C-alpha positions in Angstrom: -6.4 21.2 -4.3 -8.8 20.3 -1.5 -7.8 21.0 2.1 -9.7 18.0 3.5 -7.9 14.6 2.9 -9.6 11.7 1.2 -9.8 8.9 3.7 -9.7 5.3 2.2 -10.3 2.2 4.3 -8.2 -0.7 3.1 -10.1 -3.4 5.0 -11.0 -6.2 2.6 -9.9 -4.2 -0.4 -7.7 -5.5 -3.2 -4.3 -3.8 -2.6 -3.4 -3.1 -6.3 -6.8 -1.6 -7.2 -6.9 0.5 -4.0 -3.3 1.7 -4.6 -4.2 2.6 -8.2 -7.1 4.7 -7.0 -4.9 6.3 -4.4 -2.2 7.1 -7.0 -4.7 8.7 -9.4 -6.3 10.7 -6.6 -3.0 12.0 -5.4 -2.0 12.9 -9.0 -5.1 15.0 -9.3 -3.9 17.1 -6.4 -5.7 15.6 -3.4 -4.2 14.4 -0.2 -4.9 10.7 0.3 -4.9 8.9 3.7 -5.2 5.1 3.6 -6.2 3.5 6.9 -6.0 -0.2 8.0 -3.3 -1.0 5.4 -2.5 -4.3 7.1 -6.0 -5.5 6.2 -5.6 -5.0 2.5 -5.8 -8.2 0.4 -3.4 -9.6 -2.2 -5.0 -12.0 -4.6 -3.3 -15.3 -5.5 -2.1 -18.4 -3.7 -0.2 -17.8 -0.5 2.8 -19.8 -1.6 3.1 -17.8 -4.8 2.7 -14.4 -3.1 5.3 -15.2 -0.4 7.7 -16.7 -2.9 7.6 -13.6 -5.1 8.1 -11.3 -2.0 11.1 -13.4 -0.8 12.6 -13.3 -4.3 12.3 -9.5 -4.3 13.9 -9.3 -0.9 17.0 -11.0 -2.2 17.5 -8.4 -4.9 20.6 -6.4 -3.9 23.6 -4.6 -5.3 27.3 -5.1 -4.9 28.0 -1.5 -5.7 27.4 1.6 -3.6 25.1 0.6 -0.8 23.4 4.0 -0.6 21.9 3.3 -4.1 20.9 -0.3 -3.1 17.2 -1.1 -3.3 15.2 -0.9 -0.1 12.6 -3.6 0.4 9.8 -2.8 2.8 8.5 -5.5 5.2 6.0 -3.4 7.2 2.4 -3.4 5.8 2.0 0.4 5.7 5.4 0.9 4.0 4.8 -2.0 1.6 1.5 -0.5 0.5 3.1 3.0 0.1 5.8 1.5 -2.1 3.1 -0.1 -4.3 1.5 3.3 -4.7 4.9 4.8 -5.6 5.2 2.2 -8.4 2.0 3.5 -9.9 3.2 7.1 -10.0 5.6 8.8 -12.5 8.3 8.9 -9.8 11.0 10.5 -12.0 8.9 13.5 -12.7 8.2 16.3 -10.3 4.4 15.8 -10.4 4.9 12.2 -9.4 7.1 13.0 -6.4 4.7 15.7 -5.3 1.8 13.3 -5.6 3.7 10.6 -3.6 4.2 13.1 -0.8 0.4 13.6 -0.6 -0.1 9.9 0.1 -0.2 8.8 3.8 -0.7 5.2 4.8 -1.3 3.9 8.3 -1.7 0.6 10.1 -4.9 0.8 12.0 -6.7 4.2 12.5 -4.8 7.1 14.1 -6.5 9.2 16.7 -6.9 12.2 14.4 -8.9 10.2 11.9 -10.9 8.0 14.3 -14.0 10.3 14.2 -14.0 10.7 10.4 -15.8 8.4 8.0 -13.4 6.5 5.6 -14.7 5.5 2.2 -14.2 2.2 0.4 -13.5 1.9 -3.3 -16.2 -0.3 -4.9 -13.9 -1.6 -7.7 -11.5 -2.8 -5.1 -13.9 -5.0 -3.1 -12.3 -8.3 -2.2 -15.6 -10.1 -1.8 -15.8 -10.2 -5.6 -12.6 -12.3 -5.7 -13.0 -15.9 -6.8 -9.4 -16.9 -6.1 -7.4 -17.5 -3.0 -5.9 -14.4 -1.3 -4.0 -13.3 1.8 -3.9 -10.1 3.8 -0.9 -7.7 3.8 -0.5 -8.4 7.5 -0.1 -12.1 6.8 2.5 -11.4 4.1 4.4 -9.2 6.6 4.5 -12.0 9.1 5.8 -14.4 6.5 8.6 -12.1 5.2 9.7 -11.0 8.7 8.0 -7.6 9.0 6.5 -5.9 12.0 3.2 -7.3 13.1 0.3 -4.9 13.3 -1.0 -4.2 16.8 
């Protein structure tokens, strides 16, 4: 396990591909820090993306509220939940890997002097479809705006 975290810049990166890379890296035992999560890109038409997110927000339970699903609206927490979906959450190694993933909106002071890498497979400039940023999605579903 490396002591130095792997810094990933989410600016103009496809969210799913970047989250997959982060999950694999965390499973291999490395600490992963994702910066600028609000600038990650979700491919597809805006109306479809927002409709799917709103449908997910309406999922609830009438039973015990402590076991009800929690739906994130903030970009950093939304991204972290996507990473969790790519990990074997019900196994100890999956939970341990999830605790090695840190996601931030913007760049915190402690990482401002360090160089963050981009994942070449996740580059959004290769997209030939419509897309929207995670920040725009958060605004649409009532999340906290990034500052």
